[in-house]
C-alpha positions in Angstrom: -9.6 -38.3 -2.3 -7.7 -37.5 -5.5 -5.3 -35.3 -3.6 -4.8 -38.0 -0.9 -4.0 -40.6 -3.6 -1.6 -38.1 -5.3 0.1 -37.6 -1.9 0.4 -41.4 -1.4 1.9 -41.8 -4.9 4.3 -39.0 -4.4 5.5 -40.4 -1.0 5.8 -43.9 -2.5 7.8 -42.5 -5.4 10.0 -40.4 -3.1 10.7 -43.4 -0.9 11.8 -45.5 -3.8 13.9 -42.8 -5.5 16.6 -42.9 -2.9 20.0 -44.1 -4.1 20.4 -47.8 -4.4 23.5 -49.7 -3.4 25.0 -49.4 -6.9 24.7 -45.6 -6.7 21.9 -45.4 -9.3 18.5 -43.9 -8.4 15.5 -46.1 -8.3 12.7 -45.0 -10.6 9.1 -45.9 -10.1 7.0 -46.7 -13.2 3.2 -47.0 -13.0 0.8 -47.5 -15.9 -2.2 -45.1 -15.7 -5.5 -45.8 -17.4 -9.0 -44.6 -17.1 -12.1 -46.7 -18.0 -13.7 -43.4 -19.1 -11.2 -43.1 -22.0 -11.0 -45.3 -25.1 -8.7 -48.3 -25.1 -5.5 -47.7 -27.0 -5.6 -48.5 -30.7 -2.2 -50.3 -30.5 0.0 -52.1 -28.1 0.6 -49.2 -25.7 -0.7 -47.7 -22.4 -3.0 -44.7 -22.1 -0.3 -43.1 -19.9 2.8 -44.0 -17.9 3.8 -42.2 -14.7 7.6 -42.1 -14.0 8.1 -40.7 -10.5 6.0 -37.5 -10.9 6.2 -37.1 -14.7 3.2 -38.4 -16.6 3.6 -39.3 -20.3 0.1 -39.4 -22.0 -0.1 -41.3 -25.3 -1.7 -39.6 -28.2 -5.4 -39.2 -27.8 -7.8 -39.3 -30.7 -11.2 -37.8 -30.9 -12.6 -41.3 -30.3 -15.8 -42.3 -28.6 -15.1 -44.8 -25.8 -18.2 -46.9 -26.4 -18.2 -47.2 -30.2 -14.5 -47.0 -30.7 -15.1 -44.7 -33.6 -13.9 -41.2 -34.3 -16.5 -38.6 -33.5 -18.2 -36.9 -36.4 -18.1 -33.2 -37.0 -14.6 -32.3 -38.0 -11.3 -31.3 -36.4 -12.8 -29.1 -33.7 -15.2 -31.7 -32.5 -12.4 -34.3 -32.6 -10.1 -32.0 -30.6 -12.8 -31.5 -27.9 -13.2 -35.3 -27.6 -9.5 -36.0 -27.6 -9.0 -33.4 -24.8 -11.9 -34.9 -22.8 -10.3 -38.3 -23.1 -7.0 -36.8 -22.0 -8.8 -35.2 -19.0 -10.0 -38.6 -17.8 -6.4 -39.9 -17.9 -5.1 -36.8 -16.1 -7.7 -37.3 -13.4 -6.8 -41.0 -13.0 -3.2 -39.9 -12.3 -4.3 -37.2 -9.8 -3.6 -34.4 -12.2 -5.5 -31.9 -14.4 -5.1 -29.7 -17.4 -3.0 -27.2 -15.5 -0.5 -30.0 -14.8 0.3 -30.4 -18.5 3.7 -28.9 -19.4 4.1 -30.1 -23.0 1.8 -31.2 -25.7 2.1 -32.3 -29.3 -0.7 -31.9 -31.7 -0.8 -34.1 -34.8 -3.0 -32.9 -37.6 -4.1 -34.6 -40.8 -4.5 -31.1 -42.3 -2.6 -28.0 -41.1 -5.6 -25.9 -42.3 -7.4 -27.2 -39.2 -4.7 -25.5 -36.9 -6.8 -22.4 -36.1 -10.0 -24.3 -35.3 -8.1 -26.8 -33.2 -6.5 -23.9 -31.2 -9.9 -22.4 -30.6 -11.0 -25.6 -28.7 -7.5 -26.2 -27.2 -7.3 -22.8 -25.4 -10.5 -23.6 -23.5 -8.9 -26.5 -21.7 -5.6 -24.8 -20.7 -6.9 -21.7 -19.0 -4.3 -20.7 -16.5 -1.0 -21.8 -18.1 -0.5 -22.8 -21.7 1.9 -25.8 -22.0 4.8 -25.7 -24.3 3.5 -27.1 -27.6 4.2 -28.2 -31.1 1.9 -29.0 -34.0 2.7 -31.1 -37.0 0.9 -32.2 -40.1 1.2 -35.9 -40.7 0.4 -38.2 -43.6 -2.4 -40.0 -41.7 -3.7 -40.7 -38.2 -5.1 -43.9 -36.8 -8.8 -44.7 -37.6 -8.8 -41.8 -40.1 -8.7 -39.2 -37.4 -8.0 -35.5 -38.1 -6.4 -34.7 -34.7 -4.3 -36.6 -32.2 -2.9 -34.9 -29.0 -0.2 -36.3 -26.7 1.1 -34.6 -23.6 3.5 -34.6 -20.7 2.3 -33.6 -17.3 3.6 -33.2 -13.8 1.7 -35.0 -11.0 2.0 -33.1 -7.7 2.0 -29.6 -6.4 3.4 -27.3 -9.1 4.6 -23.9 -8.0 4.3 -21.5 -10.9 6.7 -18.6 -11.1 6.1 -15.8 -13.5 9.5 -14.4 -14.4 
């Protein structure tokens, strides 16, 4: 079913990206959300799909029901943040292998190694391009926030 919906979205996007009368390409924007991920903490979407590029807002290690950061430290927060991201990817017809870029925000760079230990379990076939930064503070007192860019559709991987 997810593949069928992805195909419908792709065909719809492809149809509307033809050149318009003014010579500019039309671009399809669709807001993506999953009821299985927490609501955003601010005035933004969980994700936005532009044609076949999915921009996922930063995901905290937040419990959907309580709205609180999970307890247990950076590794546990990373796992929850990536689970939340997985629900959003699925809602868009994608998966972790669709992620091509991620940004990890850390309250403490000393957590980098433990975050990577969890992170590598979610990106098994192809690691996305990535960057990690230490920040002054994260929403809700979180230790980790992860945002990503993914491609929705059939990706042909070439190892050069």
